[in-house]
Structures are given as structure tokens and as C-alpha cells.
VEXKOLKE-638992 format. One record per residue (C-alpha): x negated, y, z negated. Coordinates in nm, 2 decimals. Each point is the difference from the previous one (the first is absolute). Layout:
% VEXKOLKE-638992
<u: X, v: Y, w: Z>
...
***
This chain:
% VEXKOLKE-638992
<u: -0.27, v: -1.27, w: -1.27>
<u: 0.30, v: 0.13, w: 0.23>
<u: 0.31, v: -0.10, w: -0.07>
<u: 0.29, v: -0.01, w: 0.30>
<u: 0.35, v: 0.18, w: -0.08>
<u: 0.30, v: -0.17, w: 0.16>
<u: 0.16, v: 0.38, w: 0.12>
<u: 0.03, v: 0.06, w: 0.33>
<u: 0.00, v: 0.29, w: 0.20>
<u: -0.04, v: 0.15, w: 0.29>
<u: -0.24, v: 0.26, w: 0.19>
<u: -0.09, v: 0.11, w: 0.30>
<u: -0.41, v: 0.03, w: 0.13>
<u: -0.05, v: 0.18, w: 0.27>
<u: 0.42, v: 0.00, w: 0.08>
<u: -0.05, v: -0.39, w: -0.03>
<u: 0.30, v: -0.10, w: -0.26>
<u: -0.19, v: -0.25, w: -0.23>
<u: 0.12, v: -0.20, w: -0.27>
<u: -0.22, v: -0.06, w: -0.32>
<u: -0.02, v: -0.11, w: -0.39>
<u: -0.14, v: 0.20, w: -0.25>
<u: -0.33, v: -0.12, w: -0.16>
<u: -0.25, v: 0.12, w: -0.25>
<u: -0.33, v: -0.04, w: 0.09>
<u: -0.28, v: -0.04, w: -0.38>
<u: -0.26, v: 0.21, w: 0.21>
<u: -0.03, v: 0.12, w: 0.38>
<u: -0.35, v: 0.21, w: 0.08>
<u: 0.04, v: 0.30, w: 0.22>
<u: -0.30, v: 0.22, w: 0.14>
<u: -0.21, v: -0.19, w: -0.33>
<u: 0.32, v: 0.16, w: -0.26>
<u: 0.12, v: -0.33, w: -0.21>
<u: 0.40, v: 0.09, w: 0.04>
<u: 0.18, v: -0.27, w: -0.27>
<u: 0.33, v: -0.13, w: 0.01>
<u: 0.11, v: 0.17, w: 0.29>
<u: 0.38, v: -0.07, w: 0.14>
<u: -0.03, v: -0.14, w: 0.35>
<u: 0.26, v: -0.09, w: 0.26>
<u: -0.08, v: -0.34, w: 0.16>
<u: 0.14, v: -0.06, w: 0.34>
<u: -0.12, v: -0.13, w: 0.33>
<u: -0.13, v: 0.30, w: 0.22>
<u: 0.16, v: 0.03, w: 0.36>
<u: -0.26, v: -0.12, w: 0.31>
<u: 0.00, v: 0.37, w: 0.14>
<u: -0.07, v: 0.13, w: -0.33>
<u: -0.32, v: -0.23, w: -0.05>
<u: -0.09, v: 0.02, w: 0.36>
<u: 0.02, v: 0.43, w: -0.04>
<u: -0.22, v: -0.03, w: -0.35>
<u: -0.25, v: -0.25, w: 0.20>
<u: -0.02, v: 0.26, w: 0.30>
<u: -0.14, v: 0.27, w: -0.30>
<u: -0.20, v: -0.22, w: -0.15>
<u: 0.22, v: -0.03, w: -0.31>
<u: 0.10, v: -0.34, w: -0.20>
<u: 0.28, v: -0.16, w: 0.16>
<u: 0.12, v: -0.15, w: -0.36>
<u: -0.01, v: 0.24, w: -0.28>
<u: 0.14, v: 0.39, w: 0.07>
<u: 0.01, v: 0.21, w: -0.27>
<u: 0.32, v: 0.23, w: -0.10>
<u: -0.06, v: 0.35, w: -0.12>
<u: 0.11, v: -0.04, w: -0.33>
<u: -0.28, v: -0.21, w: -0.06>
<u: -0.28, v: 0.29, w: 0.11>
<u: 0.23, v: 0.28, w: -0.21>
<u: -0.05, v: -0.21, w: -0.31>
<u: -0.33, v: -0.04, w: 0.02>
<u: -0.04, v: 0.39, w: 0.14>
<u: -0.13, v: -0.14, w: 0.39>
<u: 0.16, v: 0.18, w: 0.29>
<u: -0.02, v: -0.17, w: 0.36>
<u: -0.28, v: 0.17, w: 0.21>
<u: 0.11, v: 0.03, w: 0.34>
<u: -0.35, v: 0.11, w: 0.14>
<u: -0.16, v: -0.35, w: -0.17>
<u: 0.28, v: -0.24, w: -0.06>
<u: -0.11, v: -0.08, w: -0.30>
<u: 0.19, v: 0.16, w: -0.33>
<u: -0.21, v: 0.29, w: -0.17>
<u: 0.03, v: 0.09, w: -0.39>
<u: 0.13, v: 0.34, w: -0.06>
<u: 0.08, v: 0.19, w: -0.30>
<u: 0.37, v: -0.02, w: -0.14>
<u: 0.23, v: 0.26, w: -0.18>
<u: 0.29, v: -0.08, w: -0.25>
<u: 0.24, v: 0.22, w: -0.01>
***
């Protein structure tokens, strides 16, 4: 079960300003790894951004933020276009 909090904020996707609501997703699966209780932004993705995602064979409805990936020891692999598990260090 997910919950949406009425917390409005703005951010940018590919230079386009987007208004969003914050939500907590009970379970999200990324590359076979289950993520629990992740905060996400719920918004309308601009048409130009959806077109760019589609043209690169990416899901046009979901954009993962770098923070979600970092918390799971993942990094974007630009060669494959997929997240890659990495070893992490806490300083």
C-alpha cells in the first residue's frame, strides 16, 4: 500500500520544471532488487521528456532518482543504460 502526502514541490527533468506530490511506495522492484518504503515524486512527465525516454527504449512513466539508487548501492551504467550494483563505503 502506498500513501501520498500533500507536500507540493517542484523539480526539473531534463531542464523542464515539474510540479509534484510526495508519496511513499511500500514496495518497488528495480533490476530484481525489492526496495521498501521509498519516497517518490508523483507528477506529470512533460511530453518532450516522455518522447526522449521512449526514443531510448526507456519507461516513459517512471524516472528513478539518483538518491534511490545510491541508497541501494547502485549507480547508473551509461554503457548499458541500467543500474549496476557497486561496493559502497561509509566515511
